[in-house]
C-alpha positions in Angstrom: 172.5 113.4 156.5 172.0 109.6 155.8 168.7 109.6 157.6 167.6 112.7 155.7 168.6 111.1 152.4 166.7 107.8 153.2 163.6 109.8 154.2 163.8 111.7 150.9 164.0 108.5 148.9 161.1 106.9 150.7 158.9 110.0 150.2 159.8 110.0 146.5 158.7 106.4 146.1 155.5 107.2 147.9 154.6 110.0 145.5 155.4 107.9 142.5 153.0 105.2 143.8 150.3 107.8 144.3 150.8 109.2 140.8 150.5 105.6 139.3 147.3 105.0 141.2 145.8 108.3 140.0 146.7 107.6 136.4 145.3 104.1 136.6 142.1 105.3 138.1 141.8 107.9 135.4 142.1 105.4 132.6 139.8 102.9 134.2 137.0 105.6 134.4 137.4 106.5 130.7 139.3 109.6 131.5 142.1 108.7 129.0 142.2 107.7 125.4 142.2 104.0 126.1 141.1 101.6 128.8 141.5 98.0 129.6 138.0 97.4 128.0 138.9 98.9 124.6 137.9 102.1 122.9 135.2 104.3 124.3 131.9 103.4 122.6 130.3 106.1 120.3 127.1 107.4 121.8 123.9 106.4 119.8 122.7 109.5 118.0 119.2 110.7 119.0 117.2 111.3 115.8 115.5 114.7 115.5 111.8 114.1 115.3 110.1 115.3 112.1 108.0 118.3 112.9 104.2 117.9 112.4 103.1 120.2 109.7 100.8 122.9 110.8 97.1 122.4 109.9 95.9 124.1 106.7 94.0 127.4 107.1 90.2 127.1 107.3 89.7 128.3 103.7 92.4 126.0 102.2 91.9 122.4 101.1 94.9 120.1 100.5 94.8 117.4 97.8 97.4 114.9 96.6 97.7 112.2 94.0 99.1 109.0 95.5 102.2 107.4 93.9 101.8 104.0 92.5 103.7 101.3 90.6 102.0 98.8 88.2 103.5 96.3 85.7 102.8 96.4 82.0 99.3 95.1 81.3 98.1 95.7 84.9 95.3 97.9 86.2 96.5 101.3 87.2 94.4 103.4 89.7 94.5 107.2 89.8 94.0 108.0 93.5 93.1 111.5 94.6 93.2 112.0 98.3 92.9 114.8 100.9 96.2 115.6 102.7 94.2 116.3 105.9 90.5 115.9 106.8 88.4 118.6 105.2 84.7 118.3 104.5 83.6 118.4 100.9 79.9 119.2 100.0 80.5 119.3 96.3 83.3 120.0 93.9 84.8 119.4 90.5 88.2 118.6 89.0 90.0 117.3 85.9 92.5 114.5 86.4 95.6 114.5 84.2 96.7 110.9 83.4 98.3 108.9 80.6 96.0 108.5 77.7 94.0 105.3 77.5 90.7 103.7 78.3 89.0 104.1 81.7 87.3 101.0 83.3 85.6 102.7 86.2 85.5 105.6 88.6 84.5 105.6 92.2 83.9 108.1 95.1 84.0 107.1 98.7 83.1 108.7 102.0 82.4 107.5 105.6 78.6 107.6 105.3 78.4 106.1 101.7 76.2 109.0 100.5 78.6 110.8 98.2 78.2 110.3 94.5 79.6 111.8 91.3 79.8 111.9 87.5 82.9 111.5 85.4 82.7 112.6 81.7 85.5 110.8 79.9 86.4 111.4 76.3 89.2 109.0 75.1 88.9 110.2 71.4 91.2 113.1 72.3 94.8 113.1 73.5 95.4 113.5 76.3 92.2 111.9 77.5 89.7 114.5 78.6 88.3 113.8 82.1 85.8 116.0 83.9 84.6 115.0 87.4 81.7 116.4 89.4 81.2 115.3 93.0 78.3 115.7 95.5 78.2 114.8 99.2 74.8 115.5 100.8 76.2 115.4 104.3 79.6 116.9 103.5 81.4 113.9 105.0 83.4 113.4 101.8 87.1 114.1 102.5 86.8 113.7 106.3 88.5 110.3 106.4 91.9 110.3 104.7 92.6 106.6 105.0 91.1 106.2 101.5 91.0 108.4 98.4 88.0 110.6 97.6 88.2 109.6 94.0 89.6 106.4 92.5 89.8 105.8 88.7 90.9 102.5 87.2 92.7 102.3 83.9 94.1 99.2 82.1 97.8 99.7 81.1 99.3 98.6 77.8 101.4 95.5 77.7 104.0 97.4 75.6 105.0 99.8 78.4 108.6 99.7 79.4 109.5 98.8 83.0 111.0 101.8 84.8 109.2 104.3 82.7 107.4 107.0 84.7 104.3 109.1 84.1 103.2 112.3 85.9 99.8 112.1 87.7 98.0 115.4 88.4 94.9 117.5 88.2 94.1 120.7 86.3 94.3 123.0 89.3 92.9 125.9 87.2 89.7 123.9 86.7 89.4 122.5 90.2 87.0 123.9 92.8 85.8 122.4 96.1 83.2 123.5 98.6 82.4 122.5 102.2 78.8 122.3 103.3 78.1 126.1 102.7 81.0 127.9 101.0 83.9 127.5 98.6 87.5 126.8 99.6 89.4 129.8 98.6 92.8 128.2 98.2 94.2 124.8 97.1 97.5 123.1 98.1 98.2 120.3 95.7 100.9 117.6 95.4 101.1 115.6 92.2 102.1 111.9 92.0 103.9 109.5 89.8 103.0 106.3 88.0 106.1 104.0 87.7 105.9 101.0 85.4 107.0 98.0 87.6 109.1 95.1 86.4 107.2 92.6 84.2 105.7 89.8 86.2 105.1 92.0 89.3 101.7 91.3 90.9 98.7 93.5 90.2 95.0 93.4 91.1 92.3 93.6 88.5 89.2 92.7 90.5 88.0 92.0 94.1 84.9 89.8 94.6 82.9 90.9 96.4 84.0 94.4 95.6 82.1 96.1 98.4 79.3 95.8 100.9 79.0 95.1 104.6 80.7 91.8 105.1 80.2 89.3 107.9 83.2 87.8 109.8 84.9 85.0 107.8 83.6 86.1 104.5 85.6 84.7 101.6 87.1 87.4 99.3 88.6 86.5 95.9 91.5 88.7 94.7 91.9 88.5 90.9 94.9 89.7 88.9 98.3 88.3 87.9 101.8 87.6 89.2 100.6 85.8 92.3 102.8 83.0 93.8 103.9 81.4 97.0 105.6 84.7 98.0 102.4 86.7 97.7 100.9 88.2 100.9 97.5 89.9 100.9 96.2 92.3 103.5 93.1 94.4 103.6 92.9 97.6 105.7 90.2 97.5 108.4 90.3 93.8 108.8 92.7 90.9 109.4 93.8 88.0 107.3 95.3 85.2 109.4 98.1 83.5 107.3 96.3 80.2 107.3 93.3 81.9 105.7 95.1 82.8 102.5 95.2 80.4 99.6 97.0 81.1 96.3 94.7 79.4 93.9 96.8 80.1 90.9 98.9 83.0 89.4 95.7 84.9 88.8 93.7 84.4 92.0 94.2 84.6 95.7 91.4 83.7 98.1 91.3 85.0 101.7 88.9 84.9 104.6 88.5 88.0 106.6 88.8 88.0 110.4 87.0 91.0 111.8 87.4 92.7 115.2 90.4 92.6 117.5 93.0 90.0 116.5 96.3 89.3 118.3 99.4 90.0 116.1 100.6 86.5 116.4 97.2 84.8 116.0 97.2 81.6 113.9 93.5 81.1 114.2 90.7 83.6 113.8 88.9 84.2 117.1 85.5 84.6 115.3 84.5 87.8 116.9 81.4 88.0 114.7 81.9 91.7 113.7 81.1 93.2 110.3 83.4 95.0 107.9 82.6 97.6 105.2 84.8 96.7 102.3 84.0 99.7 99.9 87.0 101.9 99.3 89.3 100.0 101.6 92.9 99.4 100.6 93.8 95.9 99.4 97.6 95.5 99.6 99.4 92.8 97.7 103.1 92.3 98.6 105.8 90.0 97.1 107.7 89.0 100.2 110.7 88.0 98.1 111.1 91.3 96.2 109.2 93.5 98.7 107.2 94.9 95.8 103.9 96.3 97.1 100.8 97.2 95.1 97.8 99.0 96.6 94.3 98.6 95.1 91.2 100.4 96.4 88.1 98.2 96.1 84.8 99.5 94.8 81.6 98.1 93.4 81.6 98.2 89.6 79.5 96.7 86.8 79.5 96.2 83.1 77.3 98.3 80.8 74.3 96.5 79.3 74.1 96.2 75.5 73.2 99.3 73.6 73.9 103.0 73.9 72.2 106.4 74.4 70.9 108.6 71.5 72.7 111.5 73.3 76.4 111.2 72.6 77.4 113.0 75.8 75.6 110.4 77.9 77.8 107.7 76.3 80.8 109.5 77.8 79.4 109.3 81.4 81.0 107.1 84.1 78.6 107.2 87.0 80.1 107.2 90.5 77.4 105.7 92.7 76.8 106.2 96.4 76.5 103.0 98.5 72.8 103.8 99.0 70.4 101.4 97.3 66.8 102.0 96.4 63.6 100.1 95.9 62.0 103.4 94.8 63.7 106.7 93.9 62.7 110.0 92.3 64.6 112.8 90.5 63.4 116.1 88.9 62.8 116.1 85.1 64.6 119.0 83.4 64.3 119.4 79.6 64.5 122.2 77.1 67.2 123.8 75.1 70.5 122.1 75.6 69.7 120.6 79.0 68.7 117.0 79.6 68.0 114.6 82.5 69.8 111.3 82.6 69.5 108.3 84.8 72.0 105.5 85.7 71.1 102.2 87.5 73.5 99.6 88.8 72.8 96.1 90.0 75.6 94.3 91.9 73.3 91.8 93.6 73.5 88.1 92.8 70.0 88.1 91.3 68.4 90.1 88.5 66.1 93.0 89.4 63.0 94.1 87.6 62.9 97.9 86.8 60.1 100.3 86.0 60.7 103.9 84.9 57.8 106.4 85.1 57.2 110.0 84.3 55.2 111.8 87.0 53.4 115.2 87.2 53.8 117.5 90.2 51.2 115.5 92.1 53.1 112.2 91.6 50.6 110.9 89.1 51.9 108.8 86.2 51.6 110.7 82.9 53.1 108.3 80.4 53.3 104.5 79.7 56.1 103.2 81.9 59.3 101.6 80.6 60.2 98.2 82.1 63.2 96.0 81.8 65.4 93.5 83.6 68.7 94.7 85.0 70.9 91.6 85.3 72.8 90.8 88.5 76.1 89.2 89.0 75.0 85.6 88.1 78.0 83.4 87.2 80.2 86.4 86.3 82.4 88.6 88.4 80.5 91.9 88.1 76.9 93.0 87.8 75.4 95.4 85.2 74.5 99.0 84.8 72.5 101.1 82.4 72.9 104.9 81.7 70.4 106.7 79.5 68.9 110.1 78.6 65.4 109.9 80.1 63.7 111.7 77.2 65.7 110.8 74.2 66.0 107.1 75.1 62.9 106.2 77.0 60.2 109.0 76.6 60.8 110.8 73.2 57.5 112.6 73.5 57.0 113.5 77.2 53.7 115.1 78.2 54.0 118.8 79.0 53.0 118.1 82.6 55.9 115.7 83.3 57.9 117.0 86.2 59.6 114.0 87.8 61.2 110.6 87.0 60.5 107.7 89.3 62.4 104.4 89.4 60.8 101.4 91.0 62.3 97.9 91.6 59.4 95.6 90.8 61.3 92.3 91.5 64.6 91.4 93.1 66.7 93.5 95.5 67.3 97.2 95.7 69.7 98.8 93.2 72.0 101.8 93.0 70.5 104.9 91.4 72.0 108.1 90.2 70.4 111.0 88.4 72.1 113.4 86.0 71.6 116.9 84.8 73.5 117.5 81.6 74.1 120.3 79.2 75.2 119.4 75.6 76.4 123.0 74.9 79.0 122.9 77.7 79.7 119.2 77.7 79.1 119.0 81.5 77.0 116.5 83.5 76.3 116.9 87.2 75.2 114.3 89.7 71.6 114.5 91.0 71.0 112.6 94.3 67.7 110.7 94.2 65.0 111.2 96.7 
């Protein structure tokens, strides 16, 4: 009996020891609520990827107005962009923006052949804006890294920071076509202009504003609110930190570094590549407040002195292509309420001599030519442009055989040229691409 009792005691101790080992192993492997190393860590959640929206149907074009924030007194840009690449051969729309003056309007596409006309009447409220676009190769809208239309407007100094304004288009008066046919449906997303805190940076001008630029070209960014915290970047090229100089609160100078540049590069490798600045995004950031402003650069010029005898022509803001001409021809259309207009722009450093002629169907001159000098940039920041009704302003008594208008640059470099076909009864003006 004693031997049996001792054996039972020994076996009991053995099973207690086994149980203790099992429990300890369970805790050590995380099987219990606690372990010697502390609480069980919470697994890192795996984010659910945002699904890629399906492409739009073939007959649908998607447009949006980009949001922007600009301080009082700054330059606001209305930016209309495709939501996905879709070719545009021609089209029309009517932007809806806060009332105020318009400084310039630009169209941009990969080939630089797109052009347009904006008819802007600030005498009414809200401002009436009618835009017509033409893209001969239908490449407009195929690159969504920049807007198809950019319109610049100076803001009043009296605006209240934090105020917001809706940015939209009149969808009922918007139509777009690809190379051969109309888009039958429009998907549109409006945007918002937010008035930024006073003193926030803004861009008023970029010099040069466009063109094919060589590596290490100096670009001047003009505006306000620049300081030691200002950082400038330009899409499509690189600015090495050492190549940015804050000249004063109204100017930052940068040198571009084209081609492939390492992220941590402190010196430009001088690859020697070129860079097309037109329509590219200039981003200005305050690294202290993280405020960011985006400005799309475009070639612009001031109007020469004088005006047109046709009131509708004085409302025209030409949207030039990047093509320049030493000689260009457009059809002459007159009669009834229709008229032919012509706009020329010189953003070269030097002046250009211009000759305007009326031609017959055989290209023979049929009237005394009109000649003038179109000033270049000179010591200023921008060049000059002239927009006129061909008949009313230059040839008030055209011969019956006149069928064409020819522009010839007689001295200096090639200039931008855009023809116009207007109708005073409808108040519309369409772009005419020169030949």
